[in-house]
N, C-alpha and C positions, 0 to 999 in steps of 0.2 A: 388567618390563625391556621398554623399546622400543629397536628396533634400527634402525640406518641401514647399507646395504649399498654398498659402493663398488668397482666395478668401474673396473680400471686399465687402459689399453689404446687406442692411438689407433686400432688395426683394430678394435674394438667401435663406436666412433664414426663411423668409414668404412663399417661395415655389412657389411667384410667378415667376420668372426666374430657367430653371434648369442650372447646373453648368456644361457646356459642354466645359468650359476651362480646367478642372483637368481633363477631359477625352484626349482632344488634346495634351495638355502639356506633360502629363504622355506618351503619343506615341512620341513624339518629344523627350522628354529627354533620353528616353529608345532607340532611334537611336543613342544616344551621348553616350551610356552606363553609364548614370548616373542613381540612383536608387532612386523613389520617395518613402520616407519612411512614410512621413505623407501628409495628406490631412488635412485643416483644413477652415472653412469658418467663418466669423466674422461680425457683423452686423457694421454700420457706426457709431460706438462709437469711440472716441479716446482713452479712457482709456482701454477699451478691445481691441482695436486694439493695442496699445503699450504692453499688457500683451502677446499676443500671439507671436508679434516679438520678447520679450525677451525670451520665452519659445523656439521659433525657432531657436534664436540664441545660445544656449545653447546645441542643439543636432542636426543642422544640419549645412552641408559646404555650401548648395545652399539655399536660400532663396527666393523665386520667389512671389510676390503678383501680383492680377491682381485686377482692378476696383478701384473707390475713386479717379479719375484721372481729374475729369472734373471742369467743373465753376463754380459749385453750394458750398453752403456754409458748404454741408456734404461732398466733395470731400478732403479729410484729408490726402491721404494716402502717398503723399510724403511728407508732412509736419512731419507727424510722425514716416514714416520711416528713414528720414535725423536727427531729433531728437536724436532716439533710437542711431544712429549707429556714431554719434556727428558731422554729416556733415550741413555746411551752404547752403545754397540756393542762387545760381544766377541766373540772368534773361537770357535767350539763345536767342539770336538774330534770330538764324536761326529758332527755334520754332516759334519766332513772324512773320516770314517772309512767313512761312508754313502757317500760323494761317490766317494771312491776303489774302493770295493768295486763301485759304478754300473759308473765304468770298466774294473773288474778290474784295476785297475794293481798291478803285481807276480806277475802270474799270464802263464801263456801265452798267453790269449786276450784279454791288455788291447788298450784302445782309447787313440786319442789324446786326451787331457785337456789344453787349454789352461789355462796360470795364473789366467785371468779367471774361471774355473769357482769358486775359491775365494772369490770376491765371494759367493756364495750361503750362505756359513758363519757369516757374521757376525750377530750376532742381536742385539736390545735387551736389555740387563741388567736380571736378577730376572726374565725371562720364563719361562714354560712353553713346549719346545720342541716342535713336532710334527715329527717325522723323517718324511720321504716315502718311504713305501712302492712307490710306482712310478714316481717321477721323482728330480730331482737337487736340488732347493729345499725345503730346510725352511721351514715355518710358526712361528707360536708366538702366544701369548696373555700379557694380564699386564695390570692392573689399576692404573690411576694412582692419585695422589695426592688428586685429587678423587674419586675413587669409580667412574670411567668403565673400561668393560672394552672392551677392544682385543682383537682377531684379526686375525691376517695369514695369507693364504694363497696358494697359486699358483694361476696362472689357468687351466690345462689342467683341465677338468673330472672327468677320470679322478682325477688327482692330488688335487685339490680336493675330491671325495667321499670319498675313500680316507681323508685327512686327518681329515675331519668325524667320519666314523665309528670312527676310532681315535685318539683323543685330543681331539679338539674339540669332540666332545658332553661327554665328561666333562668337561673343562675347563669348560664353560659351567654344568653343573649345579653344579661347585663354587662358581662365581662366583656365583651366582645366590643365595646365601645358603642352601643348603638342596638337597636333591636333587629333581629334577623329572622325573616318571614320568607316562607316560600310556597310553593302549589306544586303539585306533581300532576302532567298533563300527559293522562294514559292512551297509548295507540296499539292497535292490532291490526296486520296485514301489510304494513310495509318494513323492510328493513334497517337496520341500524345505519348502513351506510348510505343508502338511499336518502332517507331523512336528514342527516348529515349534509350531504351534497344540497339538498333544498334550501336547508338552513345554515349553510357555513357562513356565508356573510354576517348574518344577524349573531350567530354565535360568537363569532370574533370581533364584533364591533361593543356588542352589548358590555358596558360595566357596572351599573347598577340600573336593574338589576341584572343579572346574570343566566344565563340560560346554556344547559348541558344534558346532553343524552345519556341515560344510562339504560343497558340491555339487560331483559330479564329472560327466561326462558320461552322463548317465542314471542315476545313483546318488547317494546320500546317505551321507556317511560323519560318525558323530558323535564326537568327540574328548573322551575323559573323561581330565583331568589334575590329576595331583597333587603337593601338595609335601611333602616328608618327609624324615626323618633317613635312611631306609633303606627297600629295595626292599620288607621285608614290611608296614612300615607305612602304605606308599603303596598295596601292595595290599587292606589292610584299608578305606581309604579308599574305592578305588573300586568294589571287589567289588559292594556295595551299588548302588551309582549304574548299573551294567553290568546287574544284575539286575532294575532299575527298569524301565530302557529296554527290555531283552526281554520285560517283562513288558507293558508298554504297546504296543509297535511287534509285538510277537508274531512270526509267520514271514517277515515283511519282514526280518528280522536274518538274514542269510546267515553271518556269522562275526566273531571278533574278533581284530583282526590278520592277518588275512588279506590275501593281494595283490589278489586279483580274484575272481568268480564263476568265472571257467573254473579258477583254483586250488581249490577249494573242491569243484567237480564230478570234478578228479581225485583228490582225497582221498577223496570218496567212494567213487567207481569203485572205486582201487585196494584200498580197505578190505573191497570187499564180490567184488572178483575179477570184475568186468564191465566190459563195453566198450561203445563208439558208434561211428557212421559218422554222417556227414552230407553232406546233398545240398544243395546250396547254388545259388540262382539271384543273386537280388538282391543277395545277401551277397558274391557275387563271391570265396568262400573264406576270407572274414574267420573265421568259425568256425575253420575247420582251421588259419588262419595262428597264431590268437590261441594257440589248445590247444596247438598243436607249437611252440609258443615257450617251452613251459614243460617243463624236465626230469623225464625220466620218461614224458611222453605218450606214448610208443609200448607202452606198458604198458597202455595203456588205450584206444587209439584206435586202430578198425581205417583209418580212413582216409575222403578227404573226395571229391566228386566235385561239381565246378562245371558247373553244366548250365545257359547262360545264354540258349540259343534252343530254340523248341519241337522242333525235329530234334534236337538233345541228349540234351533228357528223354525224348524217345521212344529213340532208339538205345542211349542209354548206361543208362539206367533204366527202362526198357520203361511208362514213363508212356503210357497209351490216349489215341492221337491223338482218338478220338472224344469223350473227357472233356474234351480240351485244345480242341476245336473248339466244343463245348457250355457250356463253362464258361470259357473262358478260360485262358491260363498261370497270372494271377493270381485264385486262387480256393482255396476249403477244399479241394474233391476232388483237385486238384494238387498241394497240399501235402501231405495224406493221402498220396497214392500215392508221392512223392518220400520220404517219411521210412519208410513200409512195406517200398520198395523197395530203398533205399540198406541198411534195414538186413539184410534177405535177402541180397542180393548180395555184402553185404562178408561176414555172417554175424557181425553184431554183437548184442549183445542188446538196445540202443537205437540208435534210428534218429532223427535231426532232417532236418526239411527246411523251407527256407523259399524264398517267393517273393513279389513284390510288384514296387512300383513307387518305385524309388529317388530319380528325376528327373533333371534339372530339369523334365522335360515329363511330363504324363501320358500314359499308354496308349492313351486314347483311350476307356476306358472305367471306371477308376479314378482317383481324385485320387492326386496324389504324395503320399506315406507311406503309403499301405494295404499292409500286408504280414499275411501269412499265414504263421505260426510252427507248425511241426506237429511233435508227439512220437510216435513206435510204439514198443511196450514188448513184453518179452517174453511178456507175457500175450495179447498179439494184441489190444489196444487201443490205439486211436489219436486221439491230443487237438489241438486247433487253436486256438491264440489267434489271432482274430482284431485286428488292430491300426491304428489311424488314428495315426502319428505326424507328423501335421501336414504341410500344403500347403506353409507355408513354411520348414520343415527342409531343410537340404541334404542332397547324397548321405551325407557322410559320417557325419552324426548319425543318419540313419534306418540306415543298416547297423551302427552300434555300438549303437544299440536292438535293433534285431533280433536281433543275435549274444546279447546280455546278455538279452533274453527267451528265446532259445533255452536256455542255459546254464542260466535260473533254472527253466524248465519240467522239465529233466532233473533239476536238483537237487532239486526240489520232487517228484519222482514217486520217487527213491531212498529219500528221507525218508518217504514216505507222507504228504505233505502233497496239499492241494488243487493242481491243476495248473491251471487255467483258473476 
């Protein structure tokens, strides 16, 4: 199934709002094995929206619109979609009940609800409604007489994402002619081209399930997608493929269907009742930020210290000034002291230390992208990875990769794998 995403809203064309819906929907659809071939943005203009829909109908199997479902006179998406696909509109009583509940009508806490809000309750006949759990406008999906699948979703990203998760994805599974299921195999430490060369034969030969790589920032995700009548049947198809990938790639696979390296580390530490602390220079607190974004981080994270200058490294973490003078701040000995000292001073089982040159200019001694990541362990061992992350890399990429390496070193040590 090939899809076209149509975002409706003049504010998108003016640049007042970034179209994050296209990104989020592309990710969700790829989980179902649906290819997004086209993304279109059109203003709140009936004639132009009609033309865009006609074009999409001629070339896409799935047409998915976002925006234009509100109560104002320029919110015409449903009306135009219904007209293009020959659908009459009906008034949905459940949508009305949800709308009145949203405004607390009939309670002591009711808010004013103007009559034009009821415009949102009209839906195309024969559709599957998607009721809004965090807003007012419902969405819907239907299959046309010529076999096209059409979905209408609200524009606010929070509402759109919730609606896809609670109704939209299941509707697409049914509309695609069978259930579609997928797993994401997460890897770190091997490039996409290397992975592709190892798995090329399998990727080309597999039909159901399929196997495809997707590069992230410093990582590679492999998606296994199967079509089956039930979840157990899909699992039976996918399990051998997942096992094959694990066997081929070994310990660069850090999880299946996990969100991130840091989430994997959190779970490993929690299982063992252990904790860590971080001392960061060039990453500027990114390790601490990413980890504390996770619910439950406080149970296993003692804290982070950002020491950007030599003076701060000495004053806050006791890094030896003589070591700084002899080796410079960007060096193996300083990285080791950062990891050892933050572990001791914060009372953690493990300590991470990062120092390097994130750019855009060199420090005069090392090229941009030179980073040393260190791990201090409860057994008194200290490991250092010396990284060359590329002189042409920007600051954000260098910091992201450095943090990834720190989490990977910690993951590997906890599991008893080779750290460096």
